[in-house]
N, CA, C, O and the ligand as a Tripos MOL2 file, in Angstrom:
@<TRIPOS>MOLECULE
protein
  273   271    69     0     0
PROTEIN
NO_CHARGES

@<TRIPOS>ATOM
      1 N           0.8470   -1.2060    0.0000 N.3       1 MET1
      2 CA          0.0000    0.0000    0.0000 C.3       1 MET1
      3 C           0.8760    1.2480    0.0000 C.2       1 MET1
      4 O           1.7960    1.3700    0.8100 O.2       1 MET1
      5 N           0.5910    2.1580   -0.8970 N.am      2 THR2
      6 CA          1.3950    3.3720   -0.9580 C.3       2 THR2
      7 C           0.6340    4.5410   -0.3340 C.2       2 THR2
      8 O          -0.5820    4.4660   -0.1530 O.2       2 THR2
      9 N           1.3300    5.5960   -0.0130 N.am      3 GLY3
     10 CA          0.7040    6.7940    0.5100 C.3       3 GLY3
     11 C           0.6400    6.8390    2.0270 C.2       3 GLY3
     12 O           0.3420    7.8850    2.6040 O.2       3 GLY3
     13 N           0.9180    5.7180    2.6780 N.am      4 GLY4
     14 CA          1.0050    5.7190    4.1200 C.3       4 GLY4
     15 C          -0.3280    5.6370    4.8410 C.2       4 GLY4
     16 O          -0.3590    5.5110    6.0650 O.2       4 GLY4
     17 N          -1.4340    5.7070    4.1020 N.am      5 GLY5
     18 CA         -2.7300    5.6280    4.7660 C.3       5 GLY5
     19 C          -3.0920    4.1900    5.0670 C.2       5 GLY5
     20 O          -2.6510    3.2670    4.3820 O.2       5 GLY5
     21 N          -3.8910    4.0100    6.0900 N.am      6 GLU6
     22 CA         -4.3500    2.6620    6.4190 C.3       6 GLU6
     23 C          -5.7770    2.4700    5.9040 C.2       6 GLU6
     24 O          -6.6550    3.2950    6.1580 O.2       6 GLU6
     25 N          -5.9950    1.3750    5.1810 N.am      7 TRP7
     26 CA         -7.3080    1.0990    4.6050 C.3       7 TRP7
     27 C          -7.9410   -0.0920    5.2920 C.2       7 TRP7
     28 O          -7.2610   -1.0380    5.6900 O.2       7 TRP7
     29 N          -9.2540   -0.0280    5.4220 N.am      8 LYS8
     30 CA        -10.0080   -1.1570    5.9550 C.3       8 LYS8
     31 C         -11.1370   -1.4890    4.9860 C.2       8 LYS8
     32 O         -11.7240   -0.5990    4.3720 O.2       8 LYS8
     33 N         -11.4310   -2.7690    4.8580 N.am      9 ASN9
     34 CA        -12.5740   -3.2000    4.0620 C.3       9 ASN9
     35 C         -13.7810   -3.3850    4.9780 C.2       9 ASN9
     36 O         -13.7100   -4.0880    5.9860 O.2       9 ASN9
     37 N         -14.8810   -2.7470    4.6130 N.am     10 VAL10
     38 CA        -16.0980   -2.8600    5.4230 C.3      10 VAL10
     39 C         -17.2860   -3.1530    4.5030 C.2      10 VAL10
     40 O         -17.2050   -2.9700    3.2880 O.2      10 VAL10
     41 N         -18.3820   -3.6080    5.0980 N.am     11 ILE11
     42 CA        -19.6090   -3.8290    4.3300 C.3      11 ILE11
     43 C         -20.0820   -2.4980    3.7530 C.2      11 ILE11
     44 O         -20.1580   -1.4950    4.4610 O.2      11 ILE11
     45 N         -20.3960   -2.5020    2.4670 N.am     12 CYS12
     46 CA        -20.8330   -1.2790    1.7950 C.3      12 CYS12
     47 C         -22.3070   -1.0110    2.0760 C.2      12 CYS12
     48 O         -23.1430   -1.8830    1.8370 O.2      12 CYS12
     49 N         -22.6450    0.1800    2.5790 N.am     13 PRO13
     50 CA        -24.0530    0.5100    2.8330 C.3      13 PRO13
     51 C         -24.7760    1.0200    1.5840 C.2      13 PRO13
     52 O         -25.9780    1.2780    1.6290 O.2      13 PRO13
     53 N         -24.0560    1.1670    0.4780 N.am     14 PHE14
     54 CA        -24.6470    1.7710   -0.7180 C.3      14 PHE14
     55 C         -25.2020    0.7420   -1.6960 C.2      14 PHE14
     56 O         -25.8890    1.1020   -2.6520 O.2      14 PHE14
     57 N         -24.9110   -0.5300   -1.4610 N.am     15 HIS15
     58 CA        -25.5510   -1.5830   -2.2420 C.3      15 HIS15
     59 C         -25.7400   -2.8010   -1.3410 C.2      15 HIS15
     60 O         -25.2550   -2.8160   -0.2100 O.2      15 HIS15
     61 N         -26.4370   -3.8110   -1.8300 N.am     16 ASP16
     62 CA        -26.7150   -4.9980   -1.0270 C.3      16 ASP16
     63 C         -25.4610   -5.8600   -0.9590 C.2      16 ASP16
     64 O         -25.2480   -6.7510   -1.7810 O.2      16 ASP16
     65 N         -24.6370   -5.5670    0.0470 N.am     17 ASP17
     66 CA        -23.3200   -6.1710    0.1350 C.3      17 ASP17
     67 C         -23.3530   -7.4380    0.9860 C.2      17 ASP17
     68 O         -24.0260   -7.4780    2.0160 O.2      17 ASP17
     69 N         -22.6310   -8.4650    0.5620 N.am     18 SER18
     70 CA        -22.5820   -9.7060    1.3280 C.3      18 SER18
     71 C         -21.2050   -9.9340    1.9250 C.2      18 SER18
     72 O         -21.0480  -10.6840    2.8880 O.2      18 SER18
     73 N         -20.2070   -9.2760    1.3410 N.am     19 LYS19
     74 CA        -18.8720   -9.3150    1.9230 C.3      19 LYS19
     75 C         -18.2690   -7.9250    1.8190 C.2      19 LYS19
     76 O         -18.6310   -7.1520    0.9320 O.2      19 LYS19
     77 N         -17.3420   -7.6040    2.7330 N.am     20 PRO20
     78 CA        -16.8210   -6.2250    2.7650 C.3      20 PRO20
     79 C         -16.1540   -5.8210    1.4620 C.2      20 PRO20
     80 O         -15.0990   -6.3470    1.1080 O.2      20 PRO20
     81 N         -16.7660   -4.8890    0.7500 N.am     21 SER21
     82 CA        -16.1770   -4.4340   -0.5030 C.3      21 SER21
     83 C         -15.9740   -2.9300   -0.5310 C.2      21 SER21
     84 O         -15.4870   -2.3830   -1.5200 O.2      21 SER21
     85 N         -16.3440   -2.2610    0.5510 N.am     22 LEU22
     86 CA        -16.1070   -0.8220    0.6400 C.3      22 LEU22
     87 C         -14.7860   -0.5960    1.3620 C.2      22 LEU22
     88 O         -14.5960   -1.0350    2.4960 O.2      22 LEU22
     89 N         -13.8770    0.0980    0.6810 N.am     23 ARG23
     90 CA        -12.5710    0.3730    1.2810 C.3      23 ARG23
     91 C         -12.5930    1.7720    1.8800 C.2      23 ARG23
     92 O         -12.9130    2.7460    1.1980 O.2      23 ARG23
     93 N         -12.2510    1.8620    3.1560 N.am     24 VAL24
     94 CA        -12.2600    3.1290    3.8710 C.3      24 VAL24
     95 C         -10.8460    3.4560    4.3230 C.2      24 VAL24
     96 O         -10.1490    2.6200    4.8990 O.2      24 VAL24
     97 N         -10.4430    4.6760    4.0540 N.am     25 ARG25
     98 CA         -9.1360    5.1040    4.5170 C.3      25 ARG25
     99 C          -9.2920    5.7220    5.9020 C.2      25 ARG25
    100 O         -10.0110    6.7060    6.0790 O.2      25 ARG25
    101 N          -8.6080    5.1330    6.8810 N.am     26 LEU26
    102 CA         -8.8690    5.4910    8.2690 C.3      26 LEU26
    103 C          -8.3790    6.8830    8.6330 C.2      26 LEU26
    104 O          -8.9480    7.5220    9.5180 O.2      26 LEU26
    105 N          -7.3390    7.3630    7.9700 N.am     27 ASP27
    106 CA         -6.8040    8.6630    8.3880 C.3      27 ASP27
    107 C          -7.6000    9.8410    7.8280 C.2      27 ASP27
    108 O          -7.6230   10.9130    8.4320 O.2      27 ASP27
    109 N          -8.2520    9.6530    6.6820 N.am     28 THR28
    110 CA         -8.9830   10.7730    6.0890 C.3      28 THR28
    111 C         -10.4860   10.5410    6.0410 C.2      28 THR28
    112 O         -11.2510   11.4950    5.9030 O.2      28 THR28
    113 N         -10.9260    9.2830    6.1520 N.am     29 GLY29
    114 CA        -12.3380    8.9730    5.9780 C.3      29 GLY29
    115 C         -12.7260    8.8140    4.5210 C.2      29 GLY29
    116 O         -13.9020    8.6260    4.2080 O.2      29 GLY29
    117 N         -11.7540    8.8880    3.6290 N.am     30 GLY30
    118 CA        -12.0310    8.6580    2.2200 C.3      30 GLY30
    119 C         -12.4940    7.2280    2.0000 C.2      30 GLY30
    120 O         -12.0610    6.3220    2.7110 O.2      30 GLY30
    121 N         -13.3720    7.0140    1.0180 N.am     31 PHE31
    122 CA        -13.9010    5.6750    0.8240 C.3      31 PHE31
    123 C         -14.1770    5.4230   -0.6540 C.2      31 PHE31
    124 O         -14.4120    6.3490   -1.4300 O.2      31 PHE31
    125 N         -14.1410    4.1380   -1.0210 N.am     32 ARG32
    126 CA        -14.4710    3.7450   -2.3840 C.3      32 ARG32
    127 C         -14.9530    2.3000   -2.3720 C.2      32 ARG32
    128 O         -14.3180    1.4220   -1.7860 O.2      32 ARG32
    129 N         -16.0900    2.0710   -3.0310 N.am     33 CYS33
    130 CA        -16.6180    0.7210   -3.1200 C.3      33 CYS33
    131 C         -16.1490    0.0760   -4.4160 C.2      33 CYS33
    132 O         -16.2450    0.6630   -5.4940 O.2      33 CYS33
    133 N         -15.6370   -1.1530   -4.2870 N.am     34 MET34
    134 CA        -15.1070   -1.8570   -5.4450 C.3      34 MET34
    135 C         -16.2310   -2.4400   -6.3040 C.2      34 MET34
    136 O         -16.0000   -2.8270   -7.4490 O.2      34 MET34
    137 N         -17.4360   -2.5030   -5.7590 N.am     35 VAL35
    138 CA        -18.5400   -3.1450   -6.4660 C.3      35 VAL35
    139 C         -19.4750   -2.1180   -7.1080 C.2      35 VAL35
    140 O         -19.7000   -2.1600   -8.3170 O.2      35 VAL35
    141 N         -20.0250   -1.1870   -6.3010 N.am     36 CYS36
    142 CA        -21.0190   -0.2570   -6.8380 C.3      36 CYS36
    143 C         -20.4220    1.0840   -7.2250 C.2      36 CYS36
    144 O         -21.0910    1.8970   -7.8640 O.2      36 CYS36
    145 N         -19.1620    1.3290   -6.8440 N.am     37 GLY37
    146 CA        -18.4950    2.5420   -7.2860 C.3      37 GLY37
    147 C         -18.7550    3.7650   -6.4230 C.2      37 GLY37
    148 O         -18.2940    4.8580   -6.7510 O.2      37 GLY37
    149 N         -19.4910    3.6010   -5.3180 N.am     38 ALA38
    150 CA        -19.7010    4.7280   -4.4080 C.3      38 ALA38
    151 C         -18.3480    5.1960   -3.8820 C.2      38 ALA38
    152 O         -17.4950    4.3840   -3.5240 O.2      38 ALA38
    153 N         -18.1620    6.5030   -3.8400 N.am     39 HIS39
    154 CA        -16.8890    7.0060   -3.3370 C.3      39 HIS39
    155 C         -17.0350    8.4380   -2.8500 C.2      39 HIS39
    156 O         -17.9650    9.1480   -3.2330 O.2      39 HIS39
    157 N         -16.1150    8.8440   -2.0120 N.am     40 GLY40
    158 CA        -16.0950   10.2010   -1.5010 C.3      40 GLY40
    159 C         -14.7980   10.4380   -0.7750 C.2      40 GLY40
    160 O         -13.9980    9.5250   -0.5720 O.2      40 GLY40
    161 N         -14.6040   11.6840   -0.3850 N.am     41 GLY41
    162 CA        -13.3050   12.0520    0.1500 C.3      41 GLY41
    163 C         -13.2190   12.0980    1.6650 C.2      41 GLY41
    164 O         -12.1210   12.1370    2.2210 O.2      41 GLY41
    165 N         -14.3690   12.0960    2.3470 N.am     42 ASP42
    166 CA        -14.3100   12.2070    3.8030 C.3      42 ASP42
    167 C         -15.6020   11.6950    4.4300 C.2      42 ASP42
    168 O         -16.5310   11.2780    3.7390 O.2      42 ASP42
    169 N         -15.6320   11.7400    5.7500 N.am     43 VAL43
    170 CA        -16.7710   11.1660    6.4660 C.3      43 VAL43
    171 C         -18.0450   11.9630    6.2150 C.2      43 VAL43
    172 O         -19.1490   11.4260    6.3040 O.2      43 VAL43
    173 N         -17.8880   13.2360    5.9050 N.am     44 LEU44
    174 CA        -19.0540   14.0600    5.6020 C.3      44 LEU44
    175 C         -19.7100   13.6060    4.2960 C.2      44 LEU44
    176 O         -20.9340   13.5080    4.2070 O.2      44 LEU44
    177 N         -18.8890   13.3330    3.2970 N.am     45 ALA45
    178 CA        -19.4060   12.8290    2.0280 C.3      45 ALA45
    179 C         -20.0700   11.4720    2.2180 C.2      45 ALA45
    180 O         -21.0890   11.1810    1.5910 O.2      45 ALA45
    181 N         -19.4960   10.6470    3.0780 N.am     46 PHE46
    182 CA        -20.0620    9.3320    3.3820 C.3      46 PHE46
    183 C         -21.4510    9.4750    3.9960 C.2      46 PHE46
    184 O         -22.4050    8.8410    3.5450 O.2      46 PHE46
    185 N         -21.5560   10.3060    5.0190 N.am     47 HIS47
    186 CA        -22.8260   10.5080    5.7240 C.3      47 HIS47
    187 C         -23.8810   11.0850    4.7800 C.2      47 HIS47
    188 O         -25.0460   10.6890    4.8110 O.2      47 HIS47
    189 N         -23.4580   12.0090    3.9590 N.am     48 GLN48
    190 CA        -24.3500   12.6630    3.0060 C.3      48 GLN48
    191 C         -24.9340   11.6460    2.0240 C.2      48 GLN48
    192 O         -26.1370   11.6580    1.7630 O.2      48 GLN48
    193 N         -24.0990   10.7810    1.4860 N.am     49 GLN49
    194 CA        -24.5640    9.7880    0.5170 C.3      49 GLN49
    195 C         -25.3340    8.6620    1.1950 C.2      49 GLN49
    196 O         -26.3060    8.1450    0.6420 O.2      49 GLN49
    197 N         -24.8990    8.2860    2.3900 N.am     50 ARG50
    198 CA        -25.5230    7.1760    3.1090 C.3      50 ARG50
    199 C         -26.9900    7.4780    3.3930 C.2      50 ARG50
    200 O         -27.8450    6.6040    3.2570 O.2      50 ARG50
    201 N         -27.2800    8.7180    3.7890 N.am     51 TYR51
    202 CA        -28.6300    9.0720    4.2070 C.3      51 TYR51
    203 C         -29.3330   10.0030    3.2280 C.2      51 TYR51
    204 O         -30.4260   10.4930    3.5110 O.2      51 TYR51
    205 N         -28.7190   10.2460    2.0930 N.am     52 GLY52
    206 CA        -29.3530   11.0610    1.0660 C.3      52 GLY52
    207 C         -29.5800   12.5010    1.4930 C.2      52 GLY52
    208 O         -30.6150   13.0910    1.1850 O.2      52 GLY52
    209 N         -28.6170   13.0610    2.1990 N.am     53 LEU53
    210 CA        -28.7550   14.3990    2.7420 C.3      53 LEU53
    211 C         -28.0840   15.4320    1.8620 C.2      53 LEU53
    212 O         -27.2390   15.1130    1.0260 O.2      53 LEU53
    213 N         -28.4840   16.6920    2.0710 N.am     54 SER54
    214 CA        -27.7310   17.7800    1.4790 C.3      54 SER54
    215 C         -26.4340   17.9410    2.2700 C.2      54 SER54
    216 O         -26.2870   17.4010    3.3670 O.2      54 SER54
    217 N         -25.5160   18.6790    1.7040 N.am     55 PHE55
    218 CA        -24.2550   18.9410    2.4100 C.3      55 PHE55
    219 C         -24.5310   19.5650    3.7770 C.2      55 PHE55
    220 O         -23.9420   19.1630    4.7800 O.2      55 PHE55
    221 N         -25.4380   20.5580    3.8100 N.am     56 LYS56
    222 CA        -25.7220   21.2680    5.0570 C.3      56 LYS56
    223 C         -26.3410   20.3460    6.0990 C.2      56 LYS56
    224 O         -25.9650   20.3830    7.2710 O.2      56 LYS56
    225 N         -27.3010   19.5090    5.6670 N.am     57 GLN57
    226 CA        -27.9380   18.5750    6.5980 C.3      57 GLN57
    227 C         -26.9170   17.6150    7.1980 C.2      57 GLN57
    228 O         -26.9060   17.3780    8.4060 O.2      57 GLN57
    229 N         -26.0630   17.0700    6.3450 N.am     58 ALA58
    230 CA        -25.0510   16.1310    6.8140 C.3      58 ALA58
    231 C         -24.1050   16.8080    7.7960 C.2      58 ALA58
    232 O         -23.7580   16.2340    8.8280 O.2      58 ALA58
    233 N         -23.6950   18.0170    7.4780 N.am     59 ALA59
    234 CA        -22.7800   18.7500    8.3510 C.3      59 ALA59
    235 C         -23.4380   19.0400    9.6970 C.2      59 ALA59
    236 O         -22.7900   18.9560   10.7410 O.2      59 ALA59
    237 N         -24.7280   19.3810    9.6690 N.am     60 GLN60
    238 CA        -25.4440   19.6420   10.9110 C.3      60 GLN60
    239 C         -25.5350   18.3970   11.7780 C.2      60 GLN60
    240 O         -25.3400   18.4620   12.9920 O.2      60 GLN60
    241 N         -25.8330   17.2520   11.1460 N.am     61 GLN61
    242 CA        -25.9810   16.0120   11.9030 C.3      61 GLN61
    243 C         -24.6580   15.5600   12.5200 C.2      61 GLN61
    244 O         -24.6440   14.9280   13.5760 O.2      61 GLN61
    245 N         -23.5660   15.8820   11.8660 N.am     62 LEU62
    246 CA        -22.2540   15.4980   12.3770 C.3      62 LEU62
    247 C         -21.6780   16.5550   13.3180 C.2      62 LEU62
    248 O         -20.5650   16.4060   13.8240 O.2      62 LEU62
    249 N         -22.4320   17.6070   13.5440 N.am     63 GLY63
    250 CA        -21.9820   18.6430   14.4650 C.3      63 GLY63
    251 C         -20.9020   19.5230   13.8810 C.2      63 GLY63
    252 O         -20.1650   20.1890   14.6080 O.2      63 GLY63
    253 N         -20.8120   19.5240   12.5480 N.am     64 ALA64
    254 CA        -19.7460   20.2830   11.8910 C.3      64 ALA64
    255 C         -20.2420   21.6410   11.3940 C.2      64 ALA64
    256 O         -19.4650   22.4450   10.8800 O.2      64 ALA64
    257 N         -21.5450   21.8870   11.5510 N.am     65 TRP65
    258 CA        -22.1130   23.1160   11.0050 C.3      65 TRP65
    259 C         -22.1400   24.1840   12.0890 C.2      65 TRP65
    260 O         -22.8520   24.0600   13.0850 O.2      65 TRP65
    261 N         -21.3780   25.2040   11.8830 N.am     66 ARG66
    262 CA        -21.3520   26.3200   12.8340 C.3      66 ARG66
    263 C         -21.7140   27.5910   12.0800 C.2      66 ARG66
    264 O         -21.0790   27.9400   11.0840 O.2      66 ARG66
    265 N         -22.7360   28.2740   12.5650 N.am     67 VAL67
    266 CA        -23.1000   29.5320   11.9510 C.3      67 VAL67
    267 C         -22.7090   30.6610   12.9070 C.2      67 VAL67
    268 O         -23.1760   30.7170   14.0450 O.2      67 VAL67
    269 N         -21.8660   31.5350   12.4380 N.am     68 ALA68
    270 CA        -21.3640   32.6170   13.2740 C.3      68 ALA68
    271 C         -22.4770   33.6380   13.5440 C.2      68 ALA68
    272 O         -22.2500   34.6310   14.2350 O.2      68 ALA68
    273 ZN        -21.0990   -0.5850   -2.7970 Zn       69 ZN69
@<TRIPOS>BOND
     1     1     2 1
     2     2     3 1
     3     3     4 2
     4     3     5 am
     5     5     6 1
     6     6     7 1
     7     7     8 2
     8     7     9 am
     9     9    10 1
    10    10    11 1
    11    11    12 2
    12    11    13 am
    13    13    14 1
    14    14    15 1
    15    15    16 2
    16    15    17 am
    17    17    18 1
    18    18    19 1
    19    19    20 2
    20    19    21 am
    21    21    22 1
    22    22    23 1
    23    23    24 2
    24    23    25 am
    25    25    26 1
    26    26    27 1
    27    27    28 2
    28    27    29 am
    29    29    30 1
    30    30    31 1
    31    31    32 2
    32    31    33 am
    33    33    34 1
    34    34    35 1
    35    35    36 2
    36    35    37 am
    37    37    38 1
    38    38    39 1
    39    39    40 2
    40    39    41 am
    41    41    42 1
    42    42    43 1
    43    43    44 2
    44    43    45 am
    45    45    46 1
    46    46    47 1
    47    47    48 2
    48    47    49 am
    49    49    50 1
    50    50    51 1
    51    51    52 2
    52    51    53 am
    53    53    54 1
    54    54    55 1
    55    55    56 2
    56    55    57 am
    57    57    58 1
    58    58    59 1
    59    59    60 2
    60    59    61 am
    61    61    62 1
    62    62    63 1
    63    63    64 2
    64    63    65 am
    65    65    66 1
    66    66    67 1
    67    67    68 2
    68    67    69 am
    69    69    70 1
    70    70    71 1
    71    71    72 2
    72    71    73 am
    73    73    74 1
    74    74    75 1
    75    75    76 2
    76    75    77 am
    77    77    78 1
    78    78    79 1
    79    79    80 2
    80    79    81 am
    81    81    82 1
    82    82    83 1
    83    83    84 2
    84    83    85 am
    85    85    86 1
    86    86    87 1
    87    87    88 2
    88    87    89 am
    89    89    90 1
    90    90    91 1
    91    91    92 2
    92    91    93 am
    93    93    94 1
    94    94    95 1
    95    95    96 2
    96    95    97 am
    97    97    98 1
    98    98    99 1
    99    99   100 2
   100    99   101 am
   101   101   102 1
   102   102   103 1
   103   103   104 2
   104   103   105 am
   105   105   106 1
   106   106   107 1
   107   107   108 2
   108   107   109 am
   109   109   110 1
   110   110   111 1
   111   111   112 2
   112   111   113 am
   113   113   114 1
   114   114   115 1
   115   115   116 2
   116   115   117 am
   117   117   118 1
   118   118   119 1
   119   119   120 2
   120   119   121 am
   121   121   122 1
   122   122   123 1
   123   123   124 2
   124   123   125 am
   125   125   126 1
   126   126   127 1
   127   127   128 2
   128   127   129 am
   129   129   130 1
   130   130   131 1
   131   131   132 2
   132   131   133 am
   133   133   134 1
   134   134   135 1
   135   135   136 2
   136   135   137 am
   137   137   138 1
   138   138   139 1
   139   139   140 2
   140   139   141 am
   141   141   142 1
   142   142   143 1
   143   143   144 2
   144   143   145 am
   145   145   146 1
   146   146   147 1
   147   147   148 2
   148   147   149 am
   149   149   150 1
   150   150   151 1
   151   151   152 2
   152   151   153 am
   153   153   154 1
   154   154   155 1
   155   155   156 2
   156   155   157 am
   157   157   158 1
   158   158   159 1
   159   159   160 2
   160   159   161 am
   161   161   162 1
   162   162   163 1
   163   163   164 2
   164   163   165 am
   165   165   166 1
   166   166   167 1
   167   167   168 2
   168   167   169 am
   169   169   170 1
   170   170   171 1
   171   171   172 2
   172   171   173 am
   173   173   174 1
   174   174   175 1
   175   175   176 2
   176   175   177 am
   177   177   178 1
   178   178   179 1
   179   179   180 2
   180   179   181 am
   181   181   182 1
   182   182   183 1
   183   183   184 2
   184   183   185 am
   185   185   186 1
   186   186   187 1
   187   187   188 2
   188   187   189 am
   189   189   190 1
   190   190   191 1
   191   191   192 2
   192   191   193 am
   193   193   194 1
   194   194   195 1
   195   195   196 2
   196   195   197 am
   197   197   198 1
   198   198   199 1
   199   199   200 2
   200   199   201 am
   201   201   202 1
   202   202   203 1
   203   203   204 2
   204   203   205 am
   205   205   206 1
   206   206   207 1
   207   207   208 2
   208   207   209 am
   209   209   210 1
   210   210   211 1
   211   211   212 2
   212   211   213 am
   213   213   214 1
   214   214   215 1
   215   215   216 2
   216   215   217 am
   217   217   218 1
   218   218   219 1
   219   219   220 2
   220   219   221 am
   221   221   222 1
   222   222   223 1
   223   223   224 2
   224   223   225 am
   225   225   226 1
   226   226   227 1
   227   227   228 2
   228   227   229 am
   229   229   230 1
   230   230   231 1
   231   231   232 2
   232   231   233 am
   233   233   234 1
   234   234   235 1
   235   235   236 2
   236   235   237 am
   237   237   238 1
   238   238   239 1
   239   239   240 2
   240   239   241 am
   241   241   242 1
   242   242   243 1
   243   243   244 2
   244   243   245 am
   245   245   246 1
   246   246   247 1
   247   247   248 2
   248   247   249 am
   249   249   250 1
   250   250   251 1
   251   251   252 2
   252   251   253 am
   253   253   254 1
   254   254   255 1
   255   255   256 2
   256   255   257 am
   257   257   258 1
   258   258   259 1
   259   259   260 2
   260   259   261 am
   261   261   262 1
   262   262   263 1
   263   263   264 2
   264   263   265 am
   265   265   266 1
   266   266   267 1
   267   267   268 2
   268   267   269 am
   269   269   270 1
   270   270   271 1
   271   271   272 2
@<TRIPOS>SUBSTRUCTURE
     1 MET1         2 RESIDUE 1 A MET
     2 THR2         6 RESIDUE 1 A THR
     3 GLY3        10 RESIDUE 1 A GLY
     4 GLY4        14 RESIDUE 1 A GLY
     5 GLY5        18 RESIDUE 1 A GLY
     6 GLU6        22 RESIDUE 1 A GLU
     7 TRP7        26 RESIDUE 1 A TRP
     8 LYS8        30 RESIDUE 1 A LYS
     9 ASN9        34 RESIDUE 1 A ASN
    10 VAL10       38 RESIDUE 1 A VAL
    11 ILE11       42 RESIDUE 1 A ILE
    12 CYS12       46 RESIDUE 1 A CYS
    13 PRO13       50 RESIDUE 1 A PRO
    14 PHE14       54 RESIDUE 1 A PHE
    15 HIS15       58 RESIDUE 1 A HIS
    16 ASP16       62 RESIDUE 1 A ASP
    17 ASP17       66 RESIDUE 1 A ASP
    18 SER18       70 RESIDUE 1 A SER
    19 LYS19       74 RESIDUE 1 A LYS
    20 PRO20       78 RESIDUE 1 A PRO
    21 SER21       82 RESIDUE 1 A SER
    22 LEU22       86 RESIDUE 1 A LEU
    23 ARG23       90 RESIDUE 1 A ARG
    24 VAL24       94 RESIDUE 1 A VAL
    25 ARG25       98 RESIDUE 1 A ARG
    26 LEU26      102 RESIDUE 1 A LEU
    27 ASP27      106 RESIDUE 1 A ASP
    28 THR28      110 RESIDUE 1 A THR
    29 GLY29      114 RESIDUE 1 A GLY
    30 GLY30      118 RESIDUE 1 A GLY
    31 PHE31      122 RESIDUE 1 A PHE
    32 ARG32      126 RESIDUE 1 A ARG
    33 CYS33      130 RESIDUE 1 A CYS
    34 MET34      134 RESIDUE 1 A MET
    35 VAL35      138 RESIDUE 1 A VAL
    36 CYS36      142 RESIDUE 1 A CYS
    37 GLY37      146 RESIDUE 1 A GLY
    38 ALA38      150 RESIDUE 1 A ALA
    39 HIS39      154 RESIDUE 1 A HIS
    40 GLY40      158 RESIDUE 1 A GLY
    41 GLY41      162 RESIDUE 1 A GLY
    42 ASP42      166 RESIDUE 1 A ASP
    43 VAL43      170 RESIDUE 1 A VAL
    44 LEU44      174 RESIDUE 1 A LEU
    45 ALA45      178 RESIDUE 1 A ALA
    46 PHE46      182 RESIDUE 1 A PHE
    47 HIS47      186 RESIDUE 1 A HIS
    48 GLN48      190 RESIDUE 1 A GLN
    49 GLN49      194 RESIDUE 1 A GLN
    50 ARG50      198 RESIDUE 1 A ARG
    51 TYR51      202 RESIDUE 1 A TYR
    52 GLY52      206 RESIDUE 1 A GLY
    53 LEU53      210 RESIDUE 1 A LEU
    54 SER54      214 RESIDUE 1 A SER
    55 PHE55      218 RESIDUE 1 A PHE
    56 LYS56      222 RESIDUE 1 A LYS
    57 GLN57      226 RESIDUE 1 A GLN
    58 ALA58      230 RESIDUE 1 A ALA
    59 ALA59      234 RESIDUE 1 A ALA
    60 GLN60      238 RESIDUE 1 A GLN
    61 GLN61      242 RESIDUE 1 A GLN
    62 LEU62      246 RESIDUE 1 A LEU
    63 GLY63      250 RESIDUE 1 A GLY
    64 ALA64      254 RESIDUE 1 A ALA
    65 TRP65      258 RESIDUE 1 A TRP
    66 ARG66      262 RESIDUE 1 A ARG
    67 VAL67      266 RESIDUE 1 A VAL
    68 ALA68      270 RESIDUE 1 A ALA
    69 ZN69       273 GROUP 0 **** ****
């Protein structure tokens, strides 16, 4: 594995998965599914796609939305 990141294979929530085919990078939260092609760059993108949320909704649910 190059780049120094650690990857884990987990069950993909974006399709009917029977064995872990979603690869998640633990240091950044980046993910990519080898079967259905779902991918994103961080945990916010994951949450957004997992629950069909807008960016703002996902950020609010993860406690990342701060309005000054
Ligand atoms: Zn998938």
